[in-house]
N, CA, C and O of each residue as an XYZ file, in Angstrom:
852
protein
N       0.691     -1.190      0.135
C       0.052      0.003      0.019
C       0.886      1.252     -0.093
O       1.931      1.299      0.557
N       0.535      2.251     -0.839
C       1.327      3.388     -0.936
C       0.877      4.438      0.133
O      -0.277      4.844     -0.010
N       1.448      4.840      0.963
C       1.218      5.928      1.921
C       1.978      7.077      1.610
O       3.191      7.241      1.739
N       0.883      8.064      1.071
C       1.463      9.569      0.477
C       1.813     10.203      1.880
O       1.036     10.084      2.828
N       3.253     11.019      1.998
C       3.813     11.606      2.970
C       3.475     13.193      2.828
O       3.545     13.909      3.826
N       3.158     13.650      1.729
C       2.793     14.885      1.703
C       1.489     15.393      0.808
O       1.272     14.739     -0.212
N       0.748     16.322      1.055
C      -0.250     16.926      0.183
C       0.117     18.286     -0.004
O       0.991     18.771      0.714
N      -0.564     19.101     -1.069
C      -0.197     20.157     -1.513
C      -1.288     21.203     -1.487
O      -2.405     20.689     -1.540
N      -1.288     22.652     -1.413
C      -2.480     23.336     -1.376
C      -2.155     24.503     -2.409
O      -1.011     24.782     -2.766
N      -3.300     25.145     -2.839
C      -3.149     26.223     -3.765
C      -4.451     27.019     -3.302
O      -5.576     26.697     -3.682
N      -4.257     27.826     -2.656
C      -5.341     28.951     -2.016
C      -4.942     30.299     -2.114
O      -3.824     30.742     -1.852
N      -5.942     30.931     -2.514
C      -5.701     32.414     -2.478
C      -5.400     33.088     -1.332
O      -6.105     32.863     -0.348
N      -4.414     33.943     -1.242
C      -3.858     34.808     -0.448
C      -4.886     35.760      0.179
O      -5.133     36.657     -0.628
N      -5.534     35.885      1.250
C      -6.622     36.842      1.744
C      -6.111     38.428      1.690
O      -6.874     39.392      1.727
N      -4.703     38.493      1.597
C      -4.146     39.911      1.598
C      -3.706     40.102      0.327
O      -4.130     41.181     -0.087
N      -3.064     39.548     -0.446
C      -2.496     39.765     -1.863
C      -3.215     39.351     -2.967
O      -3.095     40.011     -3.999
N      -3.867     38.481     -2.953
C      -4.518     37.814     -3.849
C      -3.668     36.889     -4.707
O      -4.156     36.599     -5.800
N      -2.687     36.466     -4.453
C      -1.794     35.654     -5.047
C      -2.468     34.123     -4.718
O      -2.963     33.854     -3.624
N      -2.398     33.146     -5.885
C      -2.291     31.693     -5.489
C      -1.327     31.125     -6.039
O      -0.997     31.139     -7.225
N      -0.640     30.368     -4.742
C       0.537     29.654     -4.925
C       0.357     28.349     -4.435
O      -0.602     28.096     -3.706
N       1.331     27.336     -4.816
C       1.378     26.137     -4.500
C       2.108     26.117     -3.133
O       3.012     26.944     -3.011
N       1.880     25.387     -2.203
C       2.495     25.050     -0.876
C       2.276     23.688     -0.453
O       1.147     23.226     -0.293
N       3.366     23.027     -0.267
C       3.416     21.356      0.040
C       3.343     21.572      1.752
O       3.645     22.569      2.408
N       2.856     20.324      2.176
C       2.874     20.109      3.564
C       3.125     18.524      3.673
O       2.656     17.648      2.945
N       3.945     18.392      4.719
C       4.460     16.652      4.935
C       3.870     16.466      6.304
O       3.718     17.301      7.195
N       3.547     15.086      6.276
C       2.942     14.398      7.552
C       3.672     14.700      8.701
O       3.022     14.760      9.745
N       5.063     14.936      8.759
C       6.123     14.876      9.805
C       6.030     16.141     10.328
O       6.714     16.372     11.325
N       5.171     17.221      9.771
C       5.328     18.511     10.435
C       4.178     18.476     11.517
O       4.077     19.474     12.231
N       3.260     17.380     11.719
C       2.379     17.337     12.573
C       3.036     16.423     14.031
O       2.251     16.193     14.951
N       4.269     16.022     14.118
C       4.761     15.354     15.107
C       4.543     15.959     16.299
O       4.795     17.157     16.429
N       4.028     15.183     17.359
C       3.991     15.995     18.683
C       2.691     16.761     18.891
O       2.479     17.493     19.858
N       1.715     16.490     17.750
C       0.397     17.112     17.881
C       0.329     18.781     17.597
O      -0.554     19.575     17.922
N       1.620     19.017     16.853
C       1.600     20.332     16.374
C       0.656     20.742     15.192
O       0.241     19.888     14.409
N       0.331     22.046     15.079
C      -0.311     22.350     13.762
C       0.657     22.853     13.063
O       1.782     23.033     13.530
N       0.269     23.172     11.696
C       1.075     23.730     10.763
C       0.460     24.869     10.056
O      -0.641     24.728      9.522
N       1.243     26.238     10.010
C       0.886     27.438      9.663
C       1.492     27.680      8.106
O       2.701     27.559      7.909
N       0.663     27.992      7.132
C       1.107     28.005      5.806
C       1.004     29.855      5.587
O       0.101     30.608      5.952
N       2.201     30.154      4.911
C       2.203     31.700      4.475
C       2.185     31.681      3.134
O       2.483     30.671      2.497
N       1.799     32.911      2.540
C       2.202     33.385      1.342
C       3.641     33.953      1.201
O       4.430     34.206      2.111
N       3.808     34.095     -0.115
C       5.315     34.661     -0.143
C       5.324     35.956      0.021
O       6.406     36.542      0.007
N       4.000     36.731      0.228
C       4.010     38.028      0.771
C       4.241     38.304      2.372
O       4.453     39.378      2.935
N       4.124     36.918      2.948
C       4.345     36.899      4.289
C       3.232     36.597      5.208
O       3.355     36.149      6.348
N       1.905     36.946      4.474
C       0.592     36.901      5.126
C       0.185     35.369      5.512
O       0.432     34.396      4.799
N      -0.379     35.338      6.571
C      -1.101     33.743      6.979
C      -2.239     33.555      6.131
O      -3.189     34.311      5.931
N      -1.948     32.248      5.594
C      -3.259     32.125      4.584
C      -4.015     30.633      4.838
O      -4.998     30.273      4.191
N      -3.399     29.870      5.856
C      -3.920     28.740      6.130
C      -3.208     27.885      7.435
O      -1.994     27.710      7.538
N      -4.301     27.360      8.472
C      -3.639     26.508      9.418
C      -4.074     25.187      9.452
O      -5.293     25.030      9.520
N      -3.283     24.089      9.418
C      -3.716     23.007      9.479
C      -3.300     21.945     10.625
O      -2.152     21.877     11.064
N      -4.211     21.242     10.995
C      -3.995     20.358     12.452
C      -4.508     19.038     12.317
O      -5.137     18.705     11.312
N      -4.293     18.306     13.214
C      -5.011     16.795     13.332
C      -5.673     16.443     14.781
O      -5.165     16.802     15.843
N      -6.523     15.911     14.707
C      -7.023     15.688     15.993
C      -8.178     14.380     15.842
O      -9.058     14.335     14.982
N      -7.960     13.487     16.761
C      -8.729     12.306     16.562
C      -8.880     11.644     15.357
O     -10.020     11.306     15.038
N      -7.997     11.404     14.661
C      -7.751     10.798     13.341
C      -8.207     11.619     12.125
O      -8.320     11.110     11.009
N      -8.506     13.121     12.429
C      -8.949     13.906     11.425
C      -8.180     14.834     11.287
O      -7.415     15.148     12.199
N      -8.209     15.464     10.143
C      -7.306     16.773      9.659
C      -8.373     17.860      9.476
O      -9.432     17.744      8.860
N      -7.863     19.030     10.176
C      -8.614     20.204     10.139
C      -8.051     21.339      9.396
O      -6.824     21.424      9.344
N      -8.753     22.192      8.834
C      -8.045     23.345      8.323
C      -8.857     24.534      8.820
O     -10.068     24.421      9.008
N      -8.185     25.703      9.041
C      -8.434     26.920      9.452
C      -8.309     27.883      8.444
O      -7.153     28.133      8.100
N      -9.302     28.539      7.836
C      -9.056     29.146      6.280
C      -9.666     30.488      6.531
O     -10.889     30.626      6.527
N      -8.653     31.712      6.800
C      -9.304     32.994      6.638
C      -9.685     33.153      5.214
O      -8.948     32.827      4.283
N     -10.953     33.706      5.075
C     -11.701     33.910      3.926
C     -11.642     35.269      3.386
O     -11.980     36.231      4.076
N     -11.170     35.408      2.017
C     -11.246     36.661      1.192
C     -12.627     37.160      0.914
O     -12.868     38.366      0.867
N     -13.546     36.227      0.728
C     -14.825     36.497      0.344
C     -15.781     37.200      1.258
O     -16.420     38.228      1.036
N     -15.753     36.387      2.413
C     -16.660     36.923      3.605
C     -16.274     37.533      4.515
O     -16.973     38.022      5.403
N     -14.850     37.593      4.390
C     -13.987     38.122      5.647
C     -14.197     37.394      6.941
O     -14.129     38.018      8.000
N     -14.474     35.977      6.909
C     -14.714     35.297      8.081
C     -13.343     34.097      8.149
O     -12.387     34.071      7.373
N     -13.550     33.338      9.097
C     -12.561     32.083      8.959
C     -13.416     30.878      8.946
O     -14.308     30.711      9.778
N     -13.159     30.083      8.053
C     -13.722     28.709      8.067
C     -12.935     27.669      8.415
O     -11.741     27.570      8.134
N     -13.804     26.629      9.229
C     -13.029     25.528      9.762
C     -13.550     24.267      8.814
O     -14.760     24.041      8.827
N     -12.809     23.552      8.108
C     -13.222     22.314      7.516
C     -12.448     21.032      8.070
O     -11.267     21.056      8.415
N     -13.256     19.937      8.106
C     -12.711     18.748      8.490
C     -12.697     17.425      7.578
O     -13.717     17.044      7.003
N     -11.516     16.781      7.491
C     -11.385     15.449      6.612
C     -10.832     14.548      7.343
O     -10.193     14.713      8.383
N     -11.161     13.271      6.615
C     -10.581     12.081      7.339
C      -9.066     11.999      6.932
O      -8.710     12.413      5.828
N      -8.148     11.444      7.860
C      -6.659     11.460      7.213
C      -6.623     10.684      6.113
O      -5.826     11.104      5.274
N      -7.267      9.589      5.781
C      -7.188      8.806      4.581
C      -7.669      9.906      3.359
O      -6.875     10.009      2.424
N      -8.772     10.641      3.307
C      -8.997     11.473      2.382
C      -8.005     12.550      2.094
O      -7.717     12.934      0.961
N      -7.556     12.959      3.093
C      -6.631     14.223      3.291
C      -5.152     13.840      2.396
O      -4.619     14.504      1.507
N      -4.778     12.684      2.920
C      -3.680     12.432      2.340
C      -3.467     11.499      1.237
O      -2.333     11.276      0.814
N      -4.465     10.970      0.776
C      -4.396      9.706     -0.259
C      -5.566      9.899     -1.412
O      -5.461      9.163     -2.393
N      -6.561     10.737     -1.379
C      -7.731     10.805     -2.265
C      -6.970     11.416     -3.491
O      -6.405     12.501     -3.352
N      -6.935     10.667     -4.836
C      -6.646     11.198     -5.994
C      -7.550     12.378     -6.404
O      -8.691     12.468     -5.952
N      -7.002     13.341     -7.317
C      -7.658     14.449     -7.802
C      -7.679     15.674     -6.655
O      -7.112     15.520     -5.574
N      -8.399     16.919     -7.009
C      -8.432     17.938     -6.418
C      -9.620     17.914     -5.307
O     -10.684     17.437     -5.704
N      -9.579     18.263     -4.282
C     -10.597     18.590     -3.150
C     -10.634     20.202     -3.133
O      -9.642     20.918     -2.992
N     -11.896     20.616     -3.294
C     -12.068     21.858     -3.447
C     -12.176     22.590     -1.803
O     -12.705     21.989     -0.867
N     -11.655     23.788     -1.696
C     -11.759     24.373     -0.437
C     -12.748     25.441     -0.477
O     -12.472     26.382     -1.221
N     -13.881     25.493      0.190
C     -15.053     26.541     -0.318
C     -15.125     27.518      0.969
O     -14.626     27.341      2.080
N     -15.789     28.453      0.554
C     -16.506     29.529      1.654
C     -17.759     29.122      1.856
O     -18.638     29.118      0.994
N     -17.884     28.745      3.077
C     -19.286     28.118      3.541
C     -20.426     29.169      3.396
O     -21.615     28.861      3.314
N     -19.918     30.502      3.372
C     -21.398     31.574      3.249
C     -21.795     31.617      1.930
O     -22.991     31.737      1.664
N     -20.647     31.506      0.747
C     -20.901     32.094     -0.633
C     -20.734     30.735     -1.377
O     -20.961     30.786     -2.586
N     -20.292     29.246     -0.735
C     -20.106     28.391     -1.585
C     -19.252     28.712     -2.832
O     -19.265     27.882     -3.741
N     -18.493     29.861     -2.970
C     -17.529     29.834     -3.930
C     -16.142     29.258     -3.462
O     -15.849     29.068     -2.282
N     -15.434     29.038     -4.400
C     -14.090     28.221     -4.186
C     -12.976     29.095     -3.936
O     -12.728     29.962     -4.774
N     -12.224     28.984     -2.834
C     -11.199     29.675     -2.315
C      -9.726     29.036     -2.713
O      -8.720     29.732     -2.851
N      -9.759     27.624     -2.871
C      -8.503     26.992     -3.622
C      -8.835     25.448     -3.615
O      -9.936     24.939     -3.822
N      -7.695     24.841     -3.343
C      -7.932     23.210     -3.701
C      -6.676     22.592     -2.901
O      -5.658     23.260     -2.725
N      -6.796     21.457     -2.494
C      -5.617     20.565     -2.069
C      -5.581     19.152     -2.675
O      -6.633     18.661     -3.085
N      -4.561     18.556     -2.742
C      -4.371     17.325     -3.491
C      -2.961     16.914     -3.463
O      -2.127     17.265     -2.628
N      -2.757     16.007     -4.630
C      -1.346     15.588     -4.778
C      -0.526     16.743     -5.398
O      -1.107     17.535     -6.139
N       0.661     16.868     -5.162
C       1.550     17.931     -5.628
C       1.499     18.131     -7.057
O       1.561     19.305     -7.422
N       1.385     17.114     -8.071
C       1.689     17.367     -9.414
C       0.323     17.892     -9.799
O       0.284     18.805    -10.623
N      -0.828     17.405     -9.282
C      -2.235     17.819     -9.563
C      -2.496     19.309     -9.370
O      -3.087     20.025    -10.179
N      -1.932     19.725     -8.082
C      -2.110     20.968     -7.780
C      -1.080     21.978     -8.572
O      -1.463     23.093     -8.929
N       0.129     21.550     -8.796
C       0.832     22.195     -9.693
C       0.246     22.707    -11.070
O       0.410     23.812    -11.587
N      -0.411     21.726    -11.490
C      -1.043     21.770    -12.880
C      -2.223     22.893    -12.653
O      -2.526     23.756    -13.477
N      -2.687     22.745    -11.661
C      -3.894     23.688    -11.378
C      -3.481     25.083    -11.463
O      -4.034     25.917    -12.180
N      -2.348     25.330    -10.595
C      -2.038     26.606    -10.451
C      -1.265     27.139    -11.966
O      -1.115     28.333    -12.227
N      -0.902     26.219    -12.713
C      -0.211     26.794    -13.875
C      -1.025     27.044    -15.139
O      -0.578     27.677    -16.096
N      -2.313     26.481    -15.088
C      -3.168     26.422    -16.146
C      -4.649     26.821    -15.809
O      -4.970     27.013    -14.636
N      -5.455     26.934    -16.727
C      -6.634     27.474    -16.395
C      -6.991     28.711    -16.268
O      -8.183     28.946    -16.066
N      -6.087     29.737    -16.352
C      -6.381     31.177    -16.329
C      -5.955     31.822    -15.005
O      -5.193     31.252    -14.224
N      -6.418     32.890    -14.813
C      -6.134     33.747    -13.334
C      -7.000     33.110    -12.497
O      -7.845     32.249    -12.741
N      -6.569     33.834    -11.114
C      -7.512     33.199     -9.928
C      -8.821     33.927    -10.200
O      -9.812     33.372     -9.726
N      -9.018     35.040    -10.857
C     -10.096     35.597    -11.003
C     -11.199     34.795    -11.880
O     -12.378     34.638    -11.564
N     -10.451     34.243    -13.247
C     -11.112     33.296    -14.013
C     -11.719     32.257    -13.349
O     -12.894     31.949    -13.551
N     -10.914     31.634    -12.482
C     -11.279     30.366    -11.679
C     -12.554     30.828    -10.751
O     -13.504     30.056    -10.621
N     -12.544     31.971    -10.180
C     -13.727     32.357     -9.410
C     -15.000     32.716    -10.218
O     -16.136     32.529     -9.784
N     -14.717     33.243    -11.418
C     -15.945     33.533    -12.218
C     -16.584     32.377    -12.660
O     -17.813     32.315    -12.622
N     -15.776     31.273    -13.154
C     -16.067     29.919    -13.642
C     -16.933     29.287    -12.773
O     -17.849     28.590    -13.211
N     -16.683     29.507    -11.176
C     -17.501     28.679    -10.315
C     -18.987     28.653    -10.598
O     -19.501     29.622    -11.157
N     -19.705     27.606    -10.248
C     -21.291     27.586    -10.829
C     -21.930     28.583     -9.590
O     -22.925     29.284     -9.774
N     -21.291     28.529     -8.484
C     -22.237     28.954     -7.500
C     -21.915     30.871     -7.663
O     -22.300     31.688     -6.827
N     -21.334     31.129     -8.617
C     -21.079     32.734     -8.697
C     -22.291     33.263     -9.051
O     -22.680     34.226     -8.390
N     -23.099     32.785    -10.100
C     -24.421     33.353    -10.261
C     -25.430     33.420     -9.523
O     -26.275     34.310     -9.622
N     -25.471     32.285     -8.518
C     -26.493     32.238     -7.401
C     -26.204     33.505     -6.260
O     -27.090     34.137     -5.685
N     -25.027     33.658     -6.129
C     -24.270     34.685     -5.146
C     -24.670     36.024     -5.177
O     -25.069     36.658     -4.200
N     -24.538     36.500     -6.480
C     -24.577     37.967     -6.900
C     -25.878     38.593     -6.929
O     -26.817     37.797     -6.933
N     -26.169     39.836     -6.951
C     -27.585     40.368     -7.439
C     -27.498     40.406     -8.784
O     -28.515     39.986     -9.335
N     -26.595     40.781     -9.538
C     -26.432     40.905    -10.965
C     -24.953     40.081    -11.286
O     -23.861     40.645    -11.228
N     -25.111     38.877    -11.577
C     -23.709     38.243    -12.001
C     -23.105     38.666    -12.915
O     -21.875     38.613    -12.909
N     -23.825     39.220    -13.989
C     -23.010     39.636    -15.324
C     -22.221     40.810    -15.129
O     -21.084     40.986    -15.567
N     -23.100     41.836    -14.242
C     -22.342     43.164    -13.890
C     -21.309     43.023    -12.982
O     -20.383     43.831    -13.054
N     -21.281     42.021    -12.015
C     -20.188     41.848    -11.028
C     -19.018     41.265    -11.781
O     -17.873     41.688    -11.619
N     -19.328     40.280    -12.613
C     -18.223     39.613    -13.509
C     -17.565     40.616    -14.303
O     -16.438     40.263    -14.652
N     -17.983     41.960    -14.766
C     -17.366     42.950    -15.458
C     -16.692     43.855    -14.598
O     -15.654     44.411    -14.956
N     -17.317     44.077    -13.265
C     -16.532     44.884    -12.436
C     -15.442     44.264    -11.861
O     -14.354     44.831    -11.756
N     -15.675     43.044    -11.451
C     -14.205     42.294    -11.098
C     -13.163     42.356    -12.212
O     -11.974     42.618    -12.030
N     -13.722     42.095    -13.352
C     -12.473     41.984    -14.572
C     -12.118     43.748    -14.655
O     -10.937     44.001    -14.891
N     -12.892     44.739    -14.509
C     -12.409     46.126    -14.747
C     -11.266     46.426    -13.453
O     -10.188     46.998    -13.612
N     -11.732     45.951    -12.301
C     -10.830     45.974    -11.103
C      -9.562     45.585    -11.228
O      -8.573     46.266    -10.954
N      -9.589     44.181    -11.757
C      -8.206     43.696    -12.082
C      -7.589     44.209    -13.187
O      -6.391     43.949    -13.305
N      -8.117     44.875    -14.025
C      -7.435     45.368    -15.213
C      -6.744     46.733    -14.836
O      -5.709     47.130    -15.371
N      -7.449     47.420    -13.832
C      -6.904     48.745    -13.138
C      -5.562     48.258    -12.543
O      -4.471     48.793    -12.737
N      -5.839     47.009    -11.683
C      -4.498     46.922    -10.803
C      -3.618     46.509    -11.746
O      -2.533     47.060    -11.559
N      -3.612     45.753    -12.714
C      -2.557     45.352    -13.747
C      -1.852     46.286    -14.438
O      -0.730     46.119    -14.916
N      -2.740     47.602    -14.505
C      -2.064     48.770    -15.136
C      -1.383     49.571    -14.020
O      -0.720     50.548    -14.371
N      -1.460     49.299    -12.831
C      -1.011     50.308    -11.966
C      -2.011     51.257    -11.714
O      -1.548     52.176    -11.038
N      -3.116     51.396    -11.967
C      -4.032     52.608    -11.683
C      -5.197     51.924    -10.497
O      -6.349     52.331    -10.345
N      -4.594     50.883     -9.796
C      -5.476     50.786     -8.347
C      -4.434     51.055     -7.088
O      -3.569     50.218     -6.830
N      -4.566     52.238     -6.345
C      -3.354     52.870     -5.564
C      -4.361     53.265     -4.256
O      -5.588     53.367     -4.254
N      -3.490     53.433     -3.255
C      -4.008     54.329     -2.324
C      -3.232     55.524     -2.245
O      -2.095     55.601     -2.711
N      -3.938     56.640     -1.551
C      -3.200     57.924     -1.398
C      -2.030     57.785     -0.491
O      -1.333     58.799     -0.447
N      -1.632     56.776      0.253
C      -0.760     56.759      0.904
C       0.798     56.248      0.236
O       1.944     56.347      0.675
N       0.302     55.738     -0.870
C       1.383     55.312     -1.982
C       1.365     53.878     -2.082
O       2.174     53.433     -2.896
N       0.576     52.935     -1.400
C       0.585     51.701     -1.276
C      -0.184     51.001     -2.426
O      -1.343     51.359     -2.637
N       0.335     50.106     -3.126
C      -0.507     49.501     -4.349
C      -1.199     47.925     -3.968
O      -1.922     47.282     -4.728
N      -0.749     47.499     -2.542
C      -1.470     46.304     -2.191
C      -2.795     46.706     -1.663
O      -2.941     47.210     -0.550
N      -3.807     46.455     -2.543
C      -5.299     46.550     -2.255
C      -5.850     45.333     -2.178
O      -5.546     44.463     -2.995
N      -6.734     45.118     -1.181
C      -7.479     43.909     -0.866
C      -8.755     44.190     -1.428
O      -9.173     45.348     -1.419
N      -9.603     43.007     -2.049
C     -10.792     43.017     -2.587
C     -11.651     42.110     -1.747
O     -11.386     40.909     -1.702
N     -12.695     42.632     -1.060
C     -13.785     42.019     -0.418
C     -14.975     41.938     -1.480
O     -15.337     42.960     -2.064
N     -15.488     40.876     -1.684
C     -16.743     40.684     -2.505
C     -18.121     40.177     -1.981
O     -18.434     39.039     -1.631
N     -18.892     41.364     -2.022
C     -20.248     41.053     -1.588
C     -21.405     41.062     -2.550
O     -21.165     41.677     -3.589
N     -22.602     40.527     -2.455
C     -23.706     40.454     -3.362
C     -23.789     41.793     -4.388
O     -23.923     41.693     -5.608
N     -23.707     42.779     -3.816
C     -23.908     44.069     -4.691
C     -22.836     44.957     -4.666
O     -23.044     46.089     -5.102
N     -21.562     44.629     -4.178
C     -20.682     45.691     -4.217
C     -19.410     45.012     -3.864
O     -19.406     43.839     -3.491
N     -18.193     45.815     -3.990
C     -16.751     45.370     -3.783
C     -16.170     46.335     -2.746
O     -16.359     47.536     -2.938
N     -15.564     45.986     -1.794
C     -15.108     46.658     -0.798
C     -13.572     46.623     -1.122
O     -12.942     45.566     -1.139
N     -12.951     47.977     -1.405
C     -11.376     47.870     -1.434
C     -10.968     48.492     -0.315
O     -11.544     49.433      0.231
N      -9.820     47.885      0.079
C      -9.106     48.359      1.313
C      -7.585     48.346      1.067
O      -7.023     47.454      0.433
N      -6.976     49.383      1.608
C      -5.365     49.147      1.691
C      -4.776     48.762      2.857
O      -5.023     49.260      3.955
N      -3.739     47.591      2.566
C      -3.346     46.773      3.560
C      -2.362     47.795      4.378
O      -1.957     47.363      5.457
N      -1.996     48.912      4.042
C      -0.929     49.554      4.892
C      -1.519     50.559      5.890
O      -1.252     50.556      7.091
N      -2.343     51.418      5.282
C      -3.132     52.348      6.081
C      -4.646     52.242      6.528
O      -5.144     53.010      7.351
N      -5.329     51.214      5.906
C      -6.592     50.786      6.253
C      -7.606     51.927      5.476
O      -8.661     52.177      6.058
N      -7.427     52.374      4.651
C      -7.962     53.293      3.869
C      -9.018     52.383      3.061
O      -8.629     51.280      2.676
N     -10.317     52.788      2.790
C     -11.372     51.882      2.095
C     -12.178     52.620      0.920
O     -12.286     53.834      0.745
N     -12.612     51.775      0.308
C     -13.298     52.419     -0.668
C     -14.496     51.478     -1.118
O     -14.174     50.290     -1.113
N     -15.817     51.738     -1.509
C     -16.759     51.042     -1.708
C     -17.251     51.049     -3.182
O     -17.650     52.144     -3.580
N     -17.293     49.952     -4.109
C     -17.633     50.189     -5.532
C     -18.839     49.208     -5.748
O     -18.820     47.978     -5.695
N     -19.923     50.074     -6.010
C     -21.367     49.259     -6.164
C     -21.106     48.639     -7.551
O     -20.413     49.095     -8.461
N     -21.864     47.420     -7.504
C     -21.822     46.558     -8.699
C     -23.058     45.825     -8.719
O     -23.092     44.594     -8.714
N     -24.319     46.743     -8.746
C     -25.545     45.832     -8.903
C     -26.441     46.437     -9.949
O     -27.647     46.189     -9.946
N     -25.920     47.176    -10.787
C     -26.620     47.653    -11.956
C     -25.688     48.084    -13.134
O     -24.478     48.255    -12.984
N     -26.353     48.246    -14.323
C     -25.570     48.673    -15.540
C     -25.199     50.182    -15.249
O     -24.300     50.633    -15.960
N     -25.737     51.001    -14.343
C     -25.457     52.277    -14.065
C     -24.131     52.144    -13.173
O     -23.158     52.859    -13.412
N     -24.130     51.164    -12.093
C     -22.773     51.114    -11.437
C     -21.680     50.731    -12.216
O     -20.574     51.185    -11.921
N     -21.856     49.684    -13.518
C     -20.842     49.279    -13.992
C     -20.446     50.515    -14.991
O     -19.245     50.564    -15.258
N     -21.147     51.366    -15.492
C     -20.807     52.339    -16.564
C     -19.815     53.483    -15.975
O     -18.950     54.061    -16.633
N     -20.183     53.740    -14.298
C     -19.343     54.524    -13.709
C     -18.080     54.091    -13.469
O     -17.151     54.898    -13.430
N     -17.874     52.621    -13.258
C     -16.748     52.080    -12.925
C     -15.723     52.004    -14.297
O     -14.499     52.109    -14.215
N     -16.496     51.793    -15.610
C     -15.467     51.604    -16.581
C     -15.298     53.118    -17.036
O     -14.455     53.303    -17.914
N     -15.905     54.093    -16.614
C     -15.389     55.441    -17.238
C     -14.455     55.793    -16.235
O     -13.906     56.853    -16.535
N     -13.976     55.226    -14.939
C     -12.804     55.620    -14.277
C     -11.712     54.827    -14.614
O     -11.685     53.596    -14.616
N     -10.596     55.779    -14.968
C      -9.307     55.613    -15.578
C      -8.281     55.115    -14.421
O      -7.214     54.547    -14.653
N      -8.786     55.422    -13.155
C      -7.857     55.378    -12.054
C      -8.704     55.339    -10.830
O      -9.729     56.021    -10.812
N      -8.320     54.486     -9.635
C      -9.108     54.166     -8.416
C      -8.042     54.416     -7.439
O      -6.950     53.852     -7.503
N      -8.381     55.308     -6.488
C      -7.416     55.899     -5.324
C      -8.319     55.204     -4.165
O      -9.439     55.701     -4.051
N      -8.050     54.285     -3.414
C      -8.849     54.012     -2.054
C      -8.740     55.139     -1.163
O      -7.667     55.737     -1.072
N      -9.771     55.491     -0.484
C     -10.100     56.510      0.137
C     -10.383     57.794     -0.171
O     -10.451     58.790      0.549
N     -10.535     57.649     -1.298
C     -10.989     58.978     -2.185
C     -12.348     58.627     -2.564
O     -12.553     57.689     -3.334
N     -13.412     59.417     -2.003
C     -14.885     58.996     -2.461
C     -15.490     59.599     -3.232
O     -16.719     59.629     -3.179
N     -14.711     60.317     -4.265
C     -15.162     61.045     -5.394
C     -15.769     60.191     -6.572
O     -16.651     60.555     -7.350
N     -15.111     58.978     -6.540
C     -15.360     58.002     -7.733
C     -15.702     56.726     -7.308
O     -15.037     56.170     -6.434
N     -16.744     56.156     -7.869
C     -16.938     54.761     -7.490
C     -17.898     54.627     -6.389
O     -18.178     53.454     -6.139
N     -18.473     55.505     -5.669
C     -19.448     55.307     -4.563
C     -20.476     56.515     -4.773
O     -20.112     57.674     -4.972
N     -21.786     56.101     -4.703
C     -22.783     57.024     -4.779
C     -23.879     56.413     -3.481
O     -24.455     55.328     -3.555
N     -23.975     57.189     -2.546
C     -24.764     56.740     -1.362
C     -26.166     56.799     -1.656
O     -26.603     57.693     -2.381
N     -26.861     55.977     -1.185
C     -28.285     55.901     -1.206
C     -28.691     55.208     -2.461
O     -29.881     55.029     -2.721
N     -27.780     54.836     -3.201
C     -28.272     53.930     -4.446
C     -29.106     52.670     -4.309
O     -28.748     51.797     -3.519
N     -30.074     52.553     -4.956
C     -30.695     51.247     -4.757
C     -31.019     50.504     -6.179
O     -31.472     51.115     -7.148
N     -30.774     49.333     -6.175
C     -31.234     48.519     -7.115
C     -32.551     48.632     -7.809
O     -32.868     47.810     -8.669
């Protein structure tokens, strides 16, 4: 019988948004210890531990801003072929996967960006007020970030995005400034697409108080 000594994760960092592969060995749990996995940016993205024959995951969620606890049998965690999704229990959207290293490595290298994977999730359309508007709004935010046009007044370009059914909440990891982007109507989308640059903490663009769908 083949006993797998490691498993691998690909999970989006709640701080910088990167999705990187991280491997975890059985031997890291000796003495009942838990293992904390970090992104290359230094932010904590996952804690893994064992108890009573089960493996538990503690996952900070970038979608609902909460923390999820997931439980798996040791046999499933270490030996099940294929990829096991890690889901946000509030939105049922996928945060990442775990499985055998070669499969997770393929997952991180193919299939488009993290944004593409989120938008391809079947639960996407059920969670948002206007899925197509949200799809285009997220794509626009992603494009602005890629162009260097999503920043904070403090000079930081590390901007986190929290996703809600009808809006996006942008926040600066350095100074805590934030900005709300509505994404519940064609009017909201038009206002965002007309914006060539977004600065977190500046309410002159992307926010219109009292708007209702």
